[in-house]
C-alpha positions in Angstrom: -2.3 1.3 -12.1 -2.6 5.0 -12.8 -3.2 6.5 -9.4 -4.4 10.0 -8.6 -2.8 11.1 -5.3 -4.0 14.1 -3.4 -1.6 15.6 -0.9 1.2 14.3 -3.2 3.7 16.9 -2.0 3.0 16.4 1.7 5.0 14.5 4.3 3.2 11.2 3.8 2.0 11.9 0.3 5.5 12.4 -1.2 6.5 9.0 0.3 3.4 7.4 -1.1 4.2 8.8 -4.6 7.7 7.3 -4.5 6.4 4.0 -3.1 3.9 3.7 -6.0 6.3 4.6 -8.7 8.9 2.2 -7.2 6.3 -0.6 -7.5 5.7 0.1 -11.2 2.5 2.3 -10.9 2.0 5.7 -12.6 1.1 8.6 -10.5 -0.9 11.8 -11.1 0.0 14.0 -8.2 -2.2 16.9 -6.9 -0.1 20.1 -6.5 -1.3 23.7 -6.0 2.1 25.5 -5.6 4.7 26.3 -8.2 7.6 25.7 -5.8 6.6 22.1 -5.2 5.7 21.2 -8.7 9.2 20.7 -9.9 10.1 18.3 -7.1 7.0 16.3 -7.7 7.7 16.1 -11.5 11.3 15.0 -10.6 9.9 11.8 -9.0 8.4 10.8 -12.3 4.8 11.8 -11.4 2.5 13.8 -13.6 1.7 17.2 -11.9 -2.0 17.9 -11.6 -3.0 21.4 -10.7 -5.9 21.8 -8.3 -6.8 22.4 -4.7 -8.9 20.7 -2.0 -10.3 24.2 -1.4 -12.1 23.7 -4.7 -13.3 20.0 -4.7 -14.6 20.2 -8.3 -11.0 20.9 -9.4 -10.1 17.4 -8.5 -12.7 15.5 -10.6 -10.7 15.4 -13.8 -7.7 13.8 -12.0 -9.9 11.2 -10.5 -11.6 10.6 -13.9 -8.2 9.9 -15.6 -7.1 7.4 -13.0 -7.5 3.7 -12.2 -7.8 4.6 -8.5 -7.4 7.5 -6.0 -5.5 7.8 -2.8 -6.8 10.8 -0.9 -4.3 12.2 1.6 -4.6 16.0 1.3 -5.9 17.7 4.5 -5.7 21.2 5.8 -3.7 20.9 9.0 -4.6 24.3 10.4 -6.0 22.8 13.6 -7.3 26.2 14.8 -10.2 25.5 12.4 -10.2 21.7 12.8 -13.9 21.2 12.7 -14.3 23.1 9.4 -11.3 21.3 7.8 -13.0 18.0 8.6 -16.3 19.2 7.0 -14.3 20.4 4.0 -12.8 16.9 3.7 -16.3 15.5 3.6 -16.9 17.6 0.4 -13.7 16.5 -1.2 -14.5 12.9 -0.7 -18.0 13.5 -2.1 -16.5 15.1 -5.2 -14.0 12.2 -5.8 -16.7 9.6 -5.2 -19.0 11.2 -7.7 -16.5 10.4 -10.4 -15.7 6.9 -9.3 -19.3 5.7 -8.6 -20.4 2.7 -10.5 -16.9 1.5 -11.3 -14.5 -0.9 -9.6 -11.8 1.9 -9.4 -10.8 2.1 -5.8 -10.8 5.2 -3.6 -8.6 5.1 -0.5 -9.5 7.8 2.0 -7.7 8.9 5.2 -8.9 9.1 8.7 -7.5 8.8 12.3 -7.3 5.8 14.6 -8.7 7.8 17.5 -12.2 7.7 16.1 -12.3 3.9 16.7 -11.3 4.2 20.4 -14.7 2.7 21.4 -14.0 2.4 25.1 -11.6 4.2 27.5 -8.3 2.3 27.9 -9.1 -0.2 25.1 -7.3 -0.5 21.8 -8.9 1.0 18.7 -9.5 -1.9 16.3 -10.4 -1.9 12.6 -13.8 -3.3 13.2 -14.9 -1.1 16.1 -17.9 1.2 15.8 -16.6 4.7 15.2 -17.5 7.9 16.9 -19.7 10.3 15.0 -18.5 13.6 13.7 -20.6 15.3 16.4 -18.1 13.8 18.9 -15.0 13.5 16.8 -14.9 15.9 13.8 -12.4 13.7 11.8 -15.2 11.1 11.6 -16.7 13.3 8.9 -14.3 11.6 6.4 -15.5 8.2 7.2 -19.2 9.2 7.2 -18.8 10.5 3.7 -16.8 7.4 2.7 -19.8 5.3 3.8 -22.1 7.7 1.8 -20.2 7.3 -1.4 -19.9 3.6 -0.9 -23.7 3.5 -0.8 -23.6 5.2 -4.2 -21.4 2.4 -5.7 -17.9 3.5 -4.9 -15.2 1.0 -4.0 -13.9 2.8 -1.0 -11.6 1.8 1.8 -10.1 3.8 4.7 -6.6 4.1 6.1 -6.5 5.4 9.7 -3.4 7.2 10.7 -1.6 7.3 14.1 1.3 9.8 14.8 3.4 9.3 11.6 7.0 10.2 12.2 10.6 10.5 11.1 13.3 12.6 12.8 11.7 15.9 11.5 8.0 15.4 11.7 5.8 13.4 14.1 2.1 14.2 13.6 0.6 16.1 16.5 3.9 15.8 18.4 5.5 18.3 16.0 3.3 21.2 17.3 3.7 19.8 20.8 7.5 20.3 20.5 6.8 23.8 19.3 4.8 24.4 22.5 7.6 22.9 24.6 10.1 25.3 23.0 7.9 28.3 23.6 7.1 27.5 27.2 10.6 26.2 28.1 9.4 22.9 29.6 8.2 19.5 28.3 5.0 18.6 30.1 2.5 15.8 30.3 -0.9 15.8 31.9 -1.4 14.0 35.2 0.6 10.8 35.4 1.3 10.9 31.6 0.2 7.4 31.0 -2.1 8.3 28.2 -0.8 6.7 25.0 -0.5 7.7 21.3 0.0 5.1 18.6 2.7 5.7 16.0 4.3 4.5 12.7 7.3 5.3 10.6 6.4 7.3 7.5 7.8 4.9 5.0 5.9 2.0 6.5 2.8 4.0 6.2 3.5 4.8 2.6 3.8 1.0 1.9 0.5 0.4 3.5 -1.3 2.8 1.2 0.2 1.0 -1.8 -1.0 -2.3 -0.5 -4.4 -0.9 0.2 -5.0 0.4 -3.3 -3.6 -2.7 -4.9 -5.9 -4.9 -2.9 -8.9 -2.6 -3.5 -11.1 -4.3 -1.0 -14.5 -2.5 -0.7 -15.3 -1.1 2.8 -11.9 -2.2 4.3 -10.6 -0.4 7.3 -6.8 -0.4 7.8 -4.7 0.9 10.8 -1.3 2.2 9.9 0.0 1.4 13.4 3.5 0.0 14.2 3.4 0.8 17.9 0.1 0.4 19.7 0.8 3.2 22.2 3.7 5.3 23.4 3.0 7.1 26.7 3.0 10.9 26.7 5.3 10.8 29.7 7.9 8.9 27.7 7.5 11.2 24.7 7.9 14.3 26.9 11.0 12.8 28.7 12.7 12.0 25.4 12.1 15.4 23.9 13.2 17.0 27.2 16.6 15.1 27.0 17.0 16.1 23.3 16.2 19.8 23.8 17.7 20.0 27.2 14.5 21.2 28.8 12.9 20.3 32.1 10.2 17.7 32.2 7.1 18.0 34.5 3.5 17.1 35.1 0.7 19.6 34.9 -2.9 19.3 36.1 -5.7 18.8 33.6 -7.0 22.3 34.2 -3.6 23.8 33.2 -3.7 22.1 29.8 -5.6 24.8 27.8 -3.2 27.5 28.9 -0.2 25.5 28.1 -1.2 23.7 24.9 -3.8 26.0 23.3 -5.7 24.1 20.6 -3.6 21.0 21.3 -5.2 20.6 24.7 -8.1 18.7 23.0 -5.6 16.0 22.2 -2.8 16.2 24.7 -4.5 14.2 27.5 -6.3 11.6 25.3 -5.5 7.9 25.7 -5.6 6.6 22.1 -3.9 3.2 21.8 -4.6 1.3 18.6 -4.1 -2.1 17.1 -3.2 -3.1 13.5 -3.5 -6.9 14.0 -6.3 -7.2 11.4 -4.5 -4.9 8.9 -1.3 -7.0 9.1 -3.2 -10.2 8.5 -5.2 -8.8 5.5 -2.4 -6.9 3.8 0.7 -8.9 4.9 2.0 -5.5 6.1 4.8 -5.6 8.6 6.4 -2.3 9.7 10.2 -2.3 9.7 11.1 1.4 10.4 12.4 2.9 13.7 10.1 3.5 16.6 8.8 6.9 17.7 11.1 7.2 20.6 14.1 6.4 18.4 13.2 9.1 16.0 12.6 11.6 18.8 16.1 10.7 20.3 17.5 11.7 16.9 15.2 14.7 16.5 16.5 17.4 14.2 17.0 20.4 16.4 
């Protein structure tokens, strides 16, 4: 296949590009900066200039492809709601090109929007929260809208994707720990975050676009839930910082924008995904990568 990948120079996207090329596919990779274009070209991908800030600039890349993997997202969480609405417009633009064809569109979301009930696992078939309650659901709402227009669309929901340098929302959490001089968790710290190693996630995206199953939902989850207490304790050992509990009403002052996530219990299952795609994660766990954290 000839696959158009947005976010091709990002943490997950760069791994997806290498995974696709290693499996014999061709890649058109979205890139907006000169400094990253050379590295992308060196992988064997075709560099495509455009930006998610201008959704129409992506249409030609989608038109020239046999399928699209949409990974790009603005990770400035201080404007999280707007970023999610912007993603809605990007998916709309990509879908307008693919409508009426069998060419697949794989979009990205988060497992947390399928946490249907407190304390229960997010599962692929769960009803999702609306964007009025969880802004990231905007991506899946637009995926459903373009599907209704004849687009073969599927969704990959991400947990905390990690290696020894990046760990999703845990990366800015570590920055907060460094700034405050302590590694904290809220209450008893039993709230859980799911996780997966970045190369396992890249392989899942390849399997998803190769299968091209309309309306499929996949969870890129290797570990169903790692407690925030264990995460904080591991980082504390690695950074030689004290570890302590804080009360819920202290979270905003400590975490800032991260407070909206820091106390959430977000366990997630990938049992259905594994059955449907034959996907079995093999990479290190989150705690192992945090123990080897680059400091």
